C-alpha positions in Angstrom: 132.6 155.0 267.8 132.9 151.8 265.7 130.5 148.9 265.6 132.3 145.7 266.4 130.8 142.3 265.2 132.1 139.1 266.7 131.0 135.5 267.4 129.3 135.2 270.7 130.5 132.9 273.5 128.2 130.7 275.6 128.2 132.8 278.7 126.5 135.7 276.8 123.2 133.9 276.4 121.6 136.1 279.1 122.7 139.3 277.5 121.5 138.1 274.1 118.1 137.2 275.5 117.9 140.7 277.1 118.8 142.4 273.7 116.1 140.4 271.9 113.5 141.2 274.6 114.3 144.9 274.4 114.3 144.9 270.6 110.8 143.3 270.3 108.9 144.5 273.4 107.5 147.5 271.6 105.8 145.1 269.1 104.5 142.7 271.6 100.8 143.6 271.0 101.1 142.6 267.4 102.1 139.0 268.3 100.2 136.1 269.7 101.4 135.2 273.2 103.1 132.1 271.9 104.5 133.8 268.8 106.1 136.5 271.0 107.6 133.8 273.3 109.2 132.1 270.3 110.6 135.4 269.0 112.5 136.1 272.2 114.2 132.9 273.3 115.3 132.4 276.9 118.9 132.6 277.9 118.7 128.8 278.3 117.5 128.3 274.8 120.2 130.5 273.4 122.8 128.6 275.4 121.5 125.4 274.0 122.0 126.7 270.4 125.7 127.2 270.9 127.5 124.7 268.7 124.5 124.3 266.5 124.5 127.7 264.8 126.5 130.8 264.3 125.6 133.4 267.0 126.9 136.9 266.6 126.8 140.0 268.8 127.3 143.6 267.9 129.0 146.0 270.3 128.9 149.8 270.2 130.9 151.9 272.6 131.9 148.8 274.5 128.3 147.6 275.1 126.5 144.7 273.5 123.6 146.2 271.5 122.7 143.7 268.8 122.6 140.1 267.9 121.8 137.7 265.1 122.1 134.0 264.6 122.1 131.7 261.6 121.6 127.9 261.2 122.3 125.6 258.3 119.2 124.3 256.5 120.7 122.2 253.7 122.1 124.6 251.1 120.4 127.6 252.8 121.7 129.5 255.8 118.6 130.5 257.8 118.9 133.8 259.7 117.0 134.2 263.0 116.9 136.0 266.2 118.1 139.3 264.8 117.6 142.3 267.1 119.1 145.7 267.9 118.5 147.5 271.2 116.2 150.4 270.5 118.7 152.9 271.9 121.3 151.7 269.4 119.2 151.9 266.3 120.3 154.2 263.4 124.0 153.2 263.7 123.8 150.6 260.8 124.2 147.8 263.3 121.7 145.6 261.5 123.6 146.2 258.2 126.9 145.1 259.7 125.3 142.0 261.2 123.8 141.0 257.8 127.2 141.7 256.1 128.9 139.4 258.4 126.3 136.7 257.9 126.5 137.0 254.1 130.3 136.9 254.1 130.1 133.7 256.3 127.5 132.2 254.0 129.6 132.8 250.9 132.8 131.5 252.5 131.0 128.3 253.5 129.3 127.8 250.0 125.7 128.3 251.0 123.4 128.9 248.0 120.8 131.1 249.7 120.1 133.2 252.8 116.6 132.8 254.1 114.7 134.4 257.0 111.2 134.9 258.4 110.0 138.2 259.7 106.7 139.6 260.7 104.9 142.0 258.2 104.7 144.7 260.8 108.5 145.1 261.2 108.7 147.7 258.4 112.2 148.8 259.3 113.6 145.3 259.2 111.8 144.5 255.9 113.3 147.6 254.3 116.8 146.5 255.5 116.3 143.0 254.1 115.1 144.3 250.8 118.0 146.8 250.6 120.3 143.7 251.0 118.6 142.0 248.1 116.1 139.7 249.9 112.9 139.1 248.1 109.5 138.1 249.5 108.8 134.5 248.9 105.6 133.7 250.8 103.7 133.9 254.0 103.0 131.6 256.9 102.4 132.0 260.7 104.1 131.4 264.0 101.5 130.3 266.4 99.0 132.7 264.9 101.4 135.6 264.3 101.8 136.3 260.6 105.2 135.6 259.0 106.8 136.7 255.8 109.5 134.5 254.3 112.3 136.2 252.5 115.2 134.8 250.5 118.4 135.9 248.8 120.3 133.9 246.3 124.1 134.0 246.7 
């Protein structure tokens, strides 16, 4: 089976919200309540983001199993809301989502990719570092620690 990456359409907000919830629920105890709520936006919030940012979905075997979005921040393209359903992990879906984002960023003349992740998401951090992201600093999301990572293009 092939992984297919494509731009999402507005009526997929509920599915995207479900994928994000499934991807992060196992880590819920590491987040503050508000930090977790911000990590898994509602379908309504996702629908609101259409037109403001690039929202992608990944399909495997005809089912939506992953998502990522990116929003312009000056010369940077900020990656957020990346998640892969736990049952679909290990199929390089995260890599394919990042490849699409990086290609999009280069085609649109962005200078850097940036993202924030939590220091307890080891698998995600390894993926980002494999793609050339470097750790740039720390902050927090409503009390949940965050790690900022950047990649120059």
